[in-house]
Each structure stands twice: as structure tokens, then as C-alpha cells.
C-alpha positions as CSV (number, residue, x, y, z in Angstrom):
1,M,-63.9,14.9,-62.3
2,D,-63.9,15.4,-58.5
3,W,-62.6,12.8,-56.1
4,K,-66.1,11.2,-55.5
5,N,-66.4,10.6,-59.2
6,W,-63.0,9.0,-59.3
7,I,-63.9,6.6,-56.5
8,I,-67.2,5.8,-58.2
9,V,-65.4,5.0,-61.5
10,I,-62.7,3.0,-59.9
11,L,-65.1,0.9,-57.8
12,V,-67.4,0.2,-60.8
13,V,-64.5,-0.6,-63.1
14,F,-63.1,-3.0,-60.6
15,T,-66.2,-4.9,-59.9
16,A,-67.8,-4.8,-63.4
17,G,-64.4,-5.5,-65.0
18,W,-63.9,-8.5,-62.8
19,M,-67.4,-9.9,-63.6
20,L,-66.7,-9.4,-67.3
21,F,-63.3,-11.1,-67.1
22,D,-64.4,-13.9,-64.8
23,G,-67.6,-14.6,-66.7
24,S,-65.8,-14.6,-70.1
25,R,-63.1,-16.8,-68.8
26,A,-65.7,-19.2,-67.3
27,L,-67.5,-19.4,-70.7
28,I,-64.2,-20.2,-72.4
29,V,-62.5,-22.6,-70.0
30,G,-65.6,-23.9,-68.2
31,D,-65.4,-22.4,-64.7
32,Y,-64.9,-19.3,-62.7
33,I,-61.7,-18.5,-60.8
34,T,-61.9,-20.1,-57.4
35,P,-59.4,-20.6,-54.6
36,K,-57.0,-23.5,-55.3
37,T,-56.2,-24.4,-51.7
38,G,-57.5,-24.0,-48.3
39,E,-60.9,-24.3,-46.7
40,Y,-62.7,-22.7,-49.7
41,A,-60.8,-24.5,-52.5
42,G,-63.0,-24.8,-55.6
43,Q,-65.9,-22.9,-54.0
44,L,-67.7,-19.9,-55.4
45,G,-68.4,-16.8,-53.4
46,P,-71.5,-16.2,-51.3
47,W,-73.3,-14.8,-54.3
48,S,-73.6,-18.4,-55.6
49,N,-76.0,-19.3,-52.7
50,L,-78.1,-16.3,-53.5
51,V,-78.6,-17.1,-57.2
52,Q,-79.1,-20.8,-56.5
53,A,-81.9,-19.9,-54.0
54,I,-83.7,-18.2,-56.9
55,G,-83.3,-21.2,-59.2
56,I,-80.2,-20.3,-61.2
57,E,-77.3,-22.8,-61.2
58,P,-74.2,-20.7,-60.4
59,R,-72.0,-22.6,-62.8
60,S,-74.5,-22.6,-65.7
61,T,-74.0,-20.9,-69.0
62,L,-76.9,-18.6,-68.1
63,M,-75.1,-17.4,-65.0
64,K,-71.8,-17.0,-66.8
65,S,-73.6,-15.0,-69.5
66,I,-75.2,-12.8,-66.8
67,F,-71.7,-12.0,-65.5
68,V,-70.6,-11.0,-69.0
69,A,-73.7,-9.0,-69.8
70,Y,-73.7,-7.2,-66.4
71,G,-70.0,-6.5,-66.5
72,S,-70.2,-5.1,-70.1
73,I,-73.2,-3.0,-69.5
74,A,-72.0,-1.6,-66.2
75,L,-68.6,-0.7,-67.8
76,A,-70.3,1.1,-70.6
77,I,-72.5,3.0,-68.2
78,V,-69.6,4.1,-66.0
79,V,-67.8,5.4,-69.1
80,C,-70.8,7.5,-70.0
81,F,-71.1,8.7,-66.4
82,A,-67.4,9.7,-66.4
83,L,-67.9,11.5,-69.7
84,G,-70.7,13.5,-68.2
85,Q,-73.7,12.1,-70.1
86,S,-76.9,13.4,-68.6
87,W,-78.4,9.9,-68.3
88,G,-75.1,8.4,-66.8
89,R,-75.9,9.0,-63.2
90,P,-79.4,7.5,-63.1
91,A,-78.3,4.6,-65.2
92,L,-75.4,4.0,-62.9
93,I,-77.8,4.0,-59.9
94,V,-79.8,1.3,-61.6
95,A,-76.7,-0.7,-62.5
96,C,-75.4,-0.5,-58.9
97,I,-78.8,-1.6,-57.4
98,L,-78.9,-4.5,-59.9
99,G,-75.3,-5.5,-58.8
100,L,-76.0,-5.7,-55.1
101,W,-76.4,-9.5,-55.4
102,F,-72.7,-10.0,-56.1
103,L,-71.7,-10.8,-52.5
104,P,-69.5,-9.8,-50.9
105,F,-67.3,-7.5,-53.0
106,G,-69.9,-6.3,-55.5
107,T,-72.4,-5.6,-52.7
108,I,-69.8,-3.5,-50.7
109,A,-68.6,-1.6,-53.7
110,N,-72.1,-0.9,-55.0
111,I,-73.3,0.3,-51.6
112,I,-70.3,2.7,-51.5
113,V,-71.0,3.9,-55.0
114,L,-74.7,4.4,-54.2
115,I,-73.8,6.4,-51.1
116,L,-71.4,8.6,-53.1
117,L,-74.0,9.1,-55.8
118,S,-76.6,10.1,-53.3
119,T,-74.3,12.8,-51.9
120,K,-73.8,14.3,-55.4
121,R,-76.2,16.6,-57.1
122,G,-76.8,16.2,-60.9
């Protein structure tokens, strides 16, 4: 794998892995990991405002399940991409587009991945 592929894999594993971990944890213990002190203590990230605006309660079982599903699927796709599966690149493009809502870190990471994927051929 070239350096672009490594960056792609690392960014997707980081964001999708976090979503899988945090969503699974939230399903088990009842809530996501949030800051314990400071101005944002107990608050979710900016993504929560976005999903709430479309009618999904950020702390609902549905949203936690979306975290787990997206994280699992994106991790599986990036493994296939890394292994050179022919459908890995287009599937990863779709996964990254679908992950843009995860403000701010998922959005930034997915934009970087999309840029790197657009500079690659095949």
C-alpha cells in the first residue's frame, strides 16, 4: 500500500472504530462518552444538533445503533479496500459520504479521505 492508502485506512479506522466503540458502550452503559468537566461537561458533539434537527434523538437506542452499524460497516469496507477488493474504493467513497454528518472529527476525516480517494486511480 502506498502512503495515501495508509492515511485513508488510519483515518477510517480511527473514526469508524470510535463510532463502533462509543455506540456499543452507549448501548451497554446508557450514554456516550462526554466531557466530565468544563463548559461542555455532559454534552454531545455538534453532530447531535444535526441528527436532532432531522428528528432523531441523539441519545436514543436508534442513534446508538446507527453508530454501531456505521462503525462496523465502515470498518469492514476499509479492510476490503486495504486488501485490494475491486469494490472497496467505491464502497469506501459511499461510506465516507454517509459519514460526513459526524461533526466535527468524522466530517474532517471523511473529507480528507474523499480528497485522497479522488486523487487515486482505480
